[in-house]
C-alpha positions in Angstrom: -3.5 -10.6 -26.0 -6.9 -10.5 -24.3 -5.7 -12.9 -21.6 -2.7 -10.6 -20.9 -4.9 -7.5 -20.8 -7.4 -9.1 -18.4 -4.6 -10.6 -16.2 -2.8 -7.2 -16.0 -6.1 -5.4 -15.1 -6.9 -8.0 -12.4 -3.3 -7.7 -11.1 -3.7 -3.9 -10.9 -7.0 -4.1 -9.1 -5.7 -6.6 -6.6 -2.7 -4.4 -5.9 -4.9 -1.3 -5.4 -7.2 -3.2 -3.1 -4.3 -4.5 -1.1 -2.8 -1.0 -0.8 -6.1 0.4 0.4 -6.4 -2.3 3.0 -2.8 -1.9 4.1 -3.3 1.9 4.4 -6.6 2.0 6.2 -6.9 -1.1 8.3 -5.8 -1.4 12.0 -2.9 -3.8 12.0 0.6 -2.5 11.3 1.9 -3.5 14.7 0.5 -6.0 17.3 1.5 -5.7 20.9 -0.8 -8.4 22.1 -4.1 -9.9 21.1 -5.8 -6.9 22.8 -3.6 -4.0 21.5 -2.9 -3.0 17.9 -1.4 0.0 16.2 -1.7 1.2 12.7 -0.8 4.4 10.8 -3.7 6.3 12.2 -4.8 4.9 15.5 -3.8 3.0 18.6 -6.5 0.5 19.6 -7.2 -1.5 22.7 -9.8 -4.3 23.0 -12.3 -3.7 25.8 -13.4 -7.1 27.1 -16.5 -5.7 29.0 -18.0 -4.2 25.9 -16.3 -6.5 23.4 -15.3 -3.6 21.2 -12.1 -1.8 20.1 -11.4 1.6 21.8 -9.2 3.7 19.5 -7.2 6.9 20.0 -5.3 8.9 17.4 -1.6 8.0 17.2 1.1 10.4 18.5 2.3 12.2 15.4 6.0 12.3 14.6 8.0 12.9 11.5 8.6 9.3 10.7 4.9 8.4 11.1 3.8 11.3 8.9 6.3 10.3 6.2 4.9 6.7 6.2 1.4 8.0 6.1 2.1 10.3 3.2 4.0 7.7 1.3 1.2 5.1 1.7 -1.4 7.6 0.6 0.8 8.6 -2.4 1.1 5.0 -3.3 -2.7 4.5 -3.4 -3.1 7.8 -5.3 -0.5 6.9 -8.0 -1.8 3.4 -8.4 -5.4 4.7 -8.8 -4.2 7.4 -11.3 -2.3 4.7 -13.1 -5.4 2.6 -13.5 -7.6 5.5 -14.7 -4.9 6.5 -17.2 -4.7 2.9 -18.4 -8.4 2.8 -19.1 -8.2 6.2 -20.8 -5.3 5.1 -23.0 -6.9 1.8 -23.8 -9.8 3.5 -25.5 -8.1 6.6 -27.0 -4.5 5.5 -27.9 -3.7 4.6 -31.4 -2.8 1.0 -32.4 0.9 0.1 -31.5 1.1 2.7 -28.7 2.9 1.9 -25.5 1.5 2.5 -22.0 4.5 4.4 -20.7 2.8 6.9 -18.4 0.7 4.1 -16.9 3.7 2.0 -16.2 5.7 4.9 -14.7 2.8 5.8 -12.4 2.5 2.2 -11.3 6.3 1.9 -10.7 6.3 5.1 -8.8 3.5 3.7 -6.6 5.7 0.7 -6.0 8.6 2.8 -5.0 6.6 5.0 -2.6 5.1 1.8 -1.0 8.6 0.4 -0.7 9.9 3.6 1.0 7.0 3.6 3.4 7.7 -0.1 4.4 11.4 0.6 4.8 10.8 3.6 7.0 8.4 1.6 9.2 10.8 -1.3 9.4 13.8 0.7 10.5 12.1 3.4 12.6 9.3 1.5 14.2 10.5 2.3 17.7 10.3 6.1 17.0 7.0 5.7 15.1 5.3 3.6 17.8 6.7 6.0 20.4 6.5 3.3 23.1 8.9 2.5 25.9 8.1 -1.2 25.7 10.5 -3.8 24.3 9.9 -4.3 20.5 10.4 -8.0 21.0 7.0 -8.0 22.9 5.2 -7.1 19.6 5.1 -8.2 16.0 4.2 -6.9 12.6 0.6 -7.1 11.6 -1.0 -8.3 8.5 -1.4 -4.7 7.0 2.4 -4.3 7.1 2.8 -7.6 5.4 0.3 -6.6 2.8 2.1 -3.4 2.2 5.3 -5.4 1.6 3.5 -7.8 -0.8 2.3 -4.9 -2.8 5.8 -3.7 -3.6 6.6 -6.5 -6.1 3.1 -6.5 -7.5 3.2 -2.8 -8.3 6.7 -3.0 -9.8 6.0 -6.0 -11.9 2.7 -4.5 -13.2 4.6 -1.2 -13.9 7.1 -3.1 -16.0 4.4 -5.0 -17.8 2.6 -1.8 -18.6 5.7 -0.3 -20.1 6.1 -3.3 -22.4 2.5 -3.7 -23.3 1.5 -2.6 -26.9 -2.0 -1.7 -27.9 -3.3 -4.0 -30.6 -6.5 -4.2 -32.5 
């Protein structure tokens, strides 16, 4: 039982860390090695100063929905972890972690929706006239997709987890 509890806690913390990285880092779409786009900024690498020059992205409805869904996913996963810790110490023996599991599953669904919207509407989100074949998905987008099964599996595990002595 202790091994399951520790494993589930580590899985949850890994998922939250991956969500934070996917939401805040600069690599959802790569145009070239010197140009990247994320949910918040468009960045270009300046060779003379060897630094990244970033400007805010052009806001549109699709981008705002992806931003909101990713932030909601981080918030719900964090709330889920805090509720889990609270329930762990206050819940009576034999209780189930329903609310924790539902929050975690909802975080997985919001992350899934954000990834789907970015996948199918990336041309409108990036608001660029260039051919989409010239670019590729960045590691933050891939991390966001990897979080979906982690969040959903941990949500299901929380629902089935009983508190024991």
